[in-house]
N, C-alpha and C positions, 0 to 999 in steps of 0.2 A: 524308567520312571517317567510320569508324564509331568510336561511343562506347567506351571503354576497358568491357570486361566489368565488369559488376557495378555500374556507375556511373550507370546510366540509371535516373533516378528516384529517385536516393539524395537523402536528405535529413539529411544527417549534419551534423556542425558547420559553421556557416558558410553552409549551404544559403538560397538566394535563395527557396523554396517553390516552384521550378517542378518541372514533371511530378508523374506519380504516387506516391504513397506505397506503402510495402512493409511487409510485417510482417516480424518477428524476434523475436528473444531478448530476454527482460526479463529485468533481475535488478536487484535493489535492497535496498540495507541502511540500516536507520535507528539512530539511536542518540536513545532518548526518555526524557523525564520525564513521569511520571502522576499525576494527582491524581484524587480522588472529585470526582463533581459528581451535579447534579439532572435527571432528565429525567423528569417526569411519564409519559411513553408505557412506560419501562422497569421493567417487573416486577421487577427484580432490582436490582443495582449499577450506578449511571453511572459512567464512567471517562472521563477527556479525558486525551490524549496528545499533547505537542507534542515538536518538536525537528528534528534532522537528517537528510537523506535523501540517499542519493548512487545513481543509477540510470540504466539504460539509457533514453536519448532525453530524461532528465530532467536530469542532471548534478547539481552540487550543489545541494541546496534543504532547502526546509523541509516536515517532516510536521504535520498536524494531524488528530486525527481523535476522533470520539465513539463509544463503544461501550457495550452493555448486556452486563453478567455474569447469566447465567441458574444460579443453584445448586439447581433445583430439580427442573428437569424430567427430569434423568438424574443419579439419586443417585450422588454419588461423581465425578462428573465437573461441571466448570465448561464451560459452552457461551457463548460470546462471539460478539455480532452486532456488527460496526461498521462505519463508514462515513470515508473518510479523504480530505484533500486534500493534493496533493503539490505544492507550489510552486516553479518552477525559477528561477533566476538572473532571468530576463527578463520573471519575472509569468506564464509560461505556466502552466497548471495541468491536473494530473491527478486524476481521480475514479475513487475505487473503494470498492468494497465487498467485506466479508470474513466470513467464519465460519470460527471455529476450536474446538478445544475441548484440555481440560487436565485431567488427573486432579488432585483436592482435594488438595492438599499443607499440612498444618497448618504445616509452616514456613513458608509464603508463598511457595516456589518454583513458577515457573509456567515451564511447559514445553508450549507450544501448538501445535498440527499443524492447517492445515486449508488452505482455500482462498480466493481473492479472485477478483474481478472487475472489469475496469476498464471503466465505464461511459461514460465521455467526458473532456473536457477543454478548454481554451479557450487561445485564441493558437496558437502551433505545434502543440500538442497537441489543439486541437479535433478533436472527434469522433472519437478513439482507443478504441479496443476490444481486449480481451485477456481473459486468465484464468492462472490457475496456482496454484501452492501456494506456502504460507507456512508458516516455522518462526519461532515466538516465545519467546525467553528474557526474563523477566522477575522481578522480585521484588515482593512486596505490602510487605515490609519496605521497601526504601530507594526503592520507587517508580520504579523505572527500568524499562527494557526495550528490546532489542534485536532487530530484526525481521530476517527475510533474505525475501526473495519472489523466486521463480523463476517465469517461465513464457514467456508470449507477447505481443506486442504489434503491433498493427496501427494504422497511423496514415492517416487519411483523406486 
């Protein structure tokens, strides 16, 4: 018997982990609360963000990130370097780093764009890799952020 097309190695919902994993599109959306933090390795402003994320291969889970905002290197632009942990309901984790930039806006509006790289994971996301683009809309006044990530993911 020949397996149905597209099912061989599929590790979608309910998979028992058999067969090779395949790559595909990755999409995630967040709803976050941010707070100022302290990081002695950050030459600018340290920010922490926590909240919810819904994404491909992840389902609905939580987002936790630390980032460093650089207001000096490129006048008129805020450069942001961050690292995030996305945790699925089953406690599997996806790790990623990101670099975004946003024009400085005295009103506190943030419209950042940039790239992210998936650097690994745990549980059913162990060995994950991938990359893509990210768009963030945030407010330095209300300390909220919403991000959209689009790209690829490959599961080991």
